[in-house]
C-alpha positions as CSV (number, residue, x, y, z in Angstrom):
1,M,3.6,0.3,22.7
2,G,1.8,-2.8,21.7
3,Y,2.4,-2.0,18.1
4,A,6.1,-1.0,18.6
5,L,6.4,-4.4,20.3
6,Y,4.8,-6.1,17.2
7,L,7.3,-4.3,15.0
8,V,10.5,-5.2,16.9
9,G,9.3,-8.8,17.0
10,C,8.5,-9.1,13.3
11,I,12.0,-7.7,12.5
12,L,13.6,-10.1,14.8
13,L,11.8,-13.0,13.5
14,A,12.7,-12.1,10.0
15,A,16.3,-11.6,11.0
16,L,16.4,-14.9,12.8
17,T,14.5,-16.7,9.8
18,A,17.2,-15.3,7.5
19,M,20.0,-16.2,9.6
20,A,19.0,-19.8,10.2
21,N,20.7,-22.4,7.9
22,P,17.8,-24.7,6.7
23,F,20.4,-27.1,5.0
24,S,21.8,-28.4,8.2
25,S,20.4,-30.9,10.5
26,S,21.0,-28.8,13.6
27,F,19.9,-25.1,14.0
28,Q,22.7,-22.7,13.1
29,L,22.8,-19.0,13.0
30,V,24.8,-17.7,10.0
31,S,25.0,-14.0,10.1
32,A,26.1,-13.8,6.4
33,N,22.5,-15.0,5.5
34,L,21.4,-11.8,7.0
35,C,23.1,-9.9,4.3
36,N,20.6,-11.4,1.7
37,L,17.8,-9.4,3.2
38,V,19.7,-6.0,2.6
39,D,19.5,-4.5,-0.8
40,L,19.3,-0.8,-0.8
41,P,18.1,-0.3,-4.4
42,T,15.2,-2.7,-3.8
43,L,14.3,-1.0,-0.7
44,V,14.5,2.6,-2.4
45,W,12.4,1.4,-5.2
46,V,9.6,0.1,-3.0
47,L,9.6,3.1,-0.7
48,A,9.8,5.8,-3.7
49,V,6.6,4.0,-5.3
50,C,4.9,4.4,-2.1
51,A,5.9,7.9,-1.7
52,L,4.9,8.8,-5.2
53,A,1.6,7.2,-4.5
54,L,1.1,9.3,-1.4
55,L,2.2,12.6,-3.1
56,G,0.1,11.9,-6.3
57,T,-3.1,11.4,-4.1
58,R,-2.2,14.0,-1.7
59,S,-2.4,11.5,1.1
60,L,0.9,12.3,2.7
61,R,-0.7,14.2,5.7
62,P,-3.4,11.6,6.4
63,F,-0.9,8.9,6.4
64,G,1.4,10.8,8.9
65,R,-1.7,11.7,10.9
66,G,-2.6,8.0,11.0
67,L,1.1,7.1,12.0
68,R,0.9,9.7,14.8
69,A,-2.5,8.6,16.1
70,A,-1.3,4.9,16.2
71,F,1.5,5.7,18.5
72,R,0.2,8.5,20.7
73,R,-3.2,6.7,21.1
74,E,-5.1,9.7,19.9
75,V,-8.6,9.3,18.7
76,L,-9.2,11.0,15.4
77,P,-12.3,12.3,14.0
78,A,-14.2,9.9,11.8
79,A,-13.3,11.8,8.6
80,Q,-9.7,12.0,9.4
81,A,-9.8,8.3,10.4
82,R,-11.2,7.4,7.1
83,E,-8.7,9.5,5.1
84,S,-5.7,7.9,7.3
85,L,-7.1,4.4,6.7
86,S,-7.5,5.1,3.0
87,A,-3.9,6.4,2.8
88,W,-2.5,3.2,4.8
89,K,-4.4,0.9,2.1
90,L,-2.8,2.8,-0.6
91,V,0.7,2.3,0.9
92,S,0.1,-1.4,1.3
93,L,-1.2,-1.8,-2.0
94,A,1.6,0.3,-3.7
95,A,4.3,-1.6,-1.7
96,L,2.8,-5.0,-2.8
97,L,2.6,-3.7,-6.6
98,A,6.2,-2.4,-6.4
99,G,7.6,-5.6,-4.9
100,G,5.7,-7.7,-7.6
101,L,7.2,-5.5,-10.3
102,G,10.7,-5.6,-8.7
103,F,10.4,-9.4,-8.5
104,L,9.3,-9.8,-12.1
105,N,12.1,-7.3,-13.3
106,N,14.8,-9.3,-11.5
107,L,13.4,-12.5,-12.9
108,F,13.5,-11.4,-16.3
109,A,17.2,-10.4,-15.8
110,M,17.8,-13.9,-14.3
111,M,16.2,-15.6,-17.5
112,H,18.1,-13.7,-19.8
113,S,21.3,-14.4,-18.1
114,L,20.6,-18.2,-18.2
115,D,21.9,-20.3,-21.2
116,F,18.5,-22.0,-21.8
117,M,16.5,-19.3,-23.5
118,D,14.9,-21.7,-26.0
119,E,11.1,-22.5,-26.0
120,V,10.7,-23.0,-22.3
121,G,12.5,-19.9,-21.3
122,L,10.6,-17.8,-23.9
123,A,7.4,-19.1,-22.9
124,L,8.2,-18.5,-19.1
125,N,9.2,-14.9,-20.1
126,L,5.9,-14.3,-22.0
127,A,3.9,-15.7,-19.0
128,C,5.8,-13.5,-16.7
129,L,5.2,-10.4,-19.1
130,S,1.5,-10.6,-18.7
131,L,1.8,-10.5,-14.9
132,Y,4.1,-7.6,-15.3
133,Y,1.9,-5.6,-17.5
134,A,-1.2,-6.2,-15.2
135,L,0.9,-4.9,-12.0
136,F,2.2,-1.9,-13.7
137,L,-1.3,-1.1,-15.0
138,D,-2.7,-1.6,-11.3
139,L,0.3,0.6,-10.1
140,L,-0.5,3.4,-12.6
141,L,-4.2,3.4,-11.8
142,L,-3.8,3.2,-8.2
143,P,-4.0,6.9,-7.4
144,V,-6.7,7.4,-9.8
145,G,-8.8,5.0,-7.8
146,V,-8.0,6.6,-4.6
147,L,-8.9,10.0,-6.0
148,L,-12.1,8.9,-7.6
149,K,-13.4,7.2,-4.2
150,R,-12.5,10.5,-2.3
151,Q,-14.4,12.6,-4.8
152,L,-17.5,10.2,-4.4
153,E,-17.4,10.4,-0.6
154,T,-17.2,14.0,-0.8
155,T,-20.2,14.2,-3.3
156,A,-22.2,12.0,-1.1
157,R,-21.5,14.1,1.8
158,N,-22.5,17.3,0.0
159,V,-25.7,15.7,-1.2
160,K,-26.6,14.6,2.3
161,N,-26.0,18.1,3.7
162,D,-28.0,19.5,0.9
163,S,-30.9,17.2,1.5
164,S,-31.0,18.2,5.3
165,I,-30.8,21.8,4.4
166,Q,-33.7,21.4,1.8
167,G,-35.7,19.5,4.4
168,S,-35.4,22.3,7.1
169,I,-36.2,25.0,4.5
170,S,-39.5,23.2,3.4
171,L,-40.4,22.7,7.2
172,R,-40.0,26.4,7.5
173,T,-42.0,27.4,4.6
174,G,-44.5,24.9,5.5
175,R,-45.2,26.5,8.9
176,R,-45.5,30.0,7.3
177,K,-48.2,28.9,4.9
178,A,-50.1,27.1,7.6
179,G,-49.8,30.1,10.1
C-alpha cells in the first residue's frame, strides 16, 4: 500500500508541476501544459528498450516476480530476490540510457532545424555526438554485463558447492584410513 501511495503521489506532483505556470506572479494551473508531458512515441521508445533489455537477458520473469513481491509483501528466497533486484537495476539503467538517447536525438533534430548551423552549431552537434555514442554503446553492452554477472554468480555458487562436497568426501576417507 505504501508503494502505491508513493506512485500516485509522484504522478500527482509531476502533473501539478507541469500544470503550474512558472511565468506568472501568482500560482495558476494551466491544463494545456499537462499535454507537454504526453508523447506516445517517446514513451513507447523507452518502454521498448526496457522490454528488449529484459528479454535479451531473460530477466522478464524475475522482474515480474519482484513486482508481485513488492505489492503482495511476499518474502522471496535470497537467490530470487537477487535476480529480481538485478532485473530492476537493468530496467532502471535501460530507461535512463533510452531517455538520454531520445533527448540527444531530439536535440540533433532541433539543431538541424535552426538557422545558425555555423561553427557554434557544428561544435555543439559534435560535442553531443560523443555523448550519444557513449550512451548507445552502454545501451548495447548492458545485457552482456548482466549476463556475465549472472554467470559469475553461478560459477561462484558451483565452486562453493564443489568445495563443500570435496571437504565432506575427504573427511569420510580420512575416517576410513584412521579406522
